[in-house]
C-alpha positions in Angstrom: 47.0 -14.3 -14.0 45.9 -15.4 -10.5 42.3 -14.3 -11.2 42.2 -16.4 -14.4 43.4 -19.4 -12.5 40.6 -19.0 -9.9 38.1 -18.6 -12.7 39.2 -21.8 -14.4 39.3 -23.6 -11.1 35.8 -22.4 -10.3 34.5 -23.5 -13.6 36.1 -27.0 -13.3 34.7 -27.4 -9.8 31.2 -26.3 -11.0 31.3 -29.0 -13.8 32.3 -31.7 -11.3 29.6 -30.7 -8.9 27.0 -30.5 -11.6 28.0 -34.0 -12.9 27.7 -35.4 -9.4 24.3 -33.8 -8.8 23.1 -35.1 -12.2 23.8 -38.7 -11.0 20.8 -38.5 -8.6 17.2 -38.7 -9.5 16.5 -35.2 -8.0 19.4 -33.8 -9.9 18.3 -35.3 -13.2 14.8 -33.8 -12.6 16.4 -30.4 -11.8 18.5 -30.3 -14.9 15.7 -31.6 -17.1 13.5 -28.8 -15.8 16.3 -26.3 -16.3 16.8 -27.5 -19.8 13.1 -27.2 -20.6 12.9 -23.7 -19.3 16.1 -22.6 -21.1 14.7 -24.0 -24.4 11.4 -22.2 -23.9 13.3 -18.9 -23.2 15.5 -19.4 -26.3 12.5 -20.2 -28.5 10.8 -17.0 -27.3 13.8 -14.9 -28.1 14.1 -16.5 -31.6 10.3 -16.0 -32.3 10.6 -12.3 -31.2 13.7 -11.8 -33.4 12.0 -13.4 -36.5 8.8 -11.4 -35.9 10.7 -8.1 -35.7 12.8 -9.1 -38.7 9.7 -9.6 -40.8 8.3 -6.3 -39.6 11.4 -4.5 -40.7 11.5 -6.3 -44.0 7.9 -5.2 -44.7 8.8 -1.6 -43.9 11.8 -1.7 -46.2 9.7 -3.3 -49.0 7.1 -0.6 -48.6 9.8 2.1 -48.7 11.3 0.6 -51.8 7.9 0.5 -53.5 7.2 4.1 -52.6 10.6 5.3 -54.0 10.0 3.3 -57.2 6.6 4.7 -57.8 7.9 8.3 -57.3 10.4 7.8 -60.1 13.5 7.7 -58.1 
């Protein structure tokens, strides 16, 4: 229970500090840059997922076509 309290306290302090840093021009620039990089990373993950999904769907489609043409 004590560890959970420290975790929650750490999260709360982190939010307060981040809010205070975001009030400065340098802080806004930092968080804007962080947001931009995070969105770029997320978009890369989503693009890779969609590409792999389409590859797997194509393989499944080809396998289904092969089974159908063999009379199964």
